[in-house]
C-alpha positions, 0 to 999 in steps of 0.5 A, spaced: 110 079 697 114 079 703 112 075 709 112 078 717 118 074 718 122 077 713 120 084 715 122 082 722 129 080 720 130 088 718 126 090 724 130 094 730 127 090 736 131 094 741 129 101 738 122 099 738 121 097 745 125 103 748 119 107 746 115 103 751 119 100 756 125 101 760 130 096 757 137 093 759 142 091 753 146 085 756 149 084 749 148 084 741 143 078 742 140 079 749 136 085 752 132 085 759 125 089 760 124 091 767 117 089 768 114 083 765 107 085 762 104 078 764 106 077 772 108 085 773 115 083 776 119 089 776 126 085 777 128 085 770 126 078 769 124 078 762 129 076 757 129 077 750 133 074 744 133 080 739 136 075 734 132 069 735 126 074 736 124 069 743 123 071 750 122 068 757 120 071 763 124 068 768 119 068 774 112 066 770 115 063 764 111 067 759 114 066 752 115 059 753 113 055 747 111 062 743 114 064 737 111 070 735 114 076 737 108 080 736 105 077 742 110 080 746 110 087 742 103 087 743 103 086 750 108 091 752 105 097 748 098 095 750 096 095 742 092 090 739 097 085 735 094 087 728 096 095 730 103 092 732 104 088 725 102 094 721 107 098 724 112 092 722 110 092 715 110 100 715 117 100 717 
């Protein structure tokens, strides 16, 4: 049985996030989200490394020490984390 990490390796994070928020693609490894769901700063301060599946808000530091990208996806989409994980498994 494949684990969540295995599914995330094949998951298109950029495409999924584009359905919920405004994003800027910096390069193939990094994107920025316009508004941080934690501090509500709308100055493109939420940085996401799409390869490593890590994120940090440069204003409130949300994401520091967190390694489960489904936490970010849940907050951005305002869906429960189990629903987000189910979507990832179904893709």
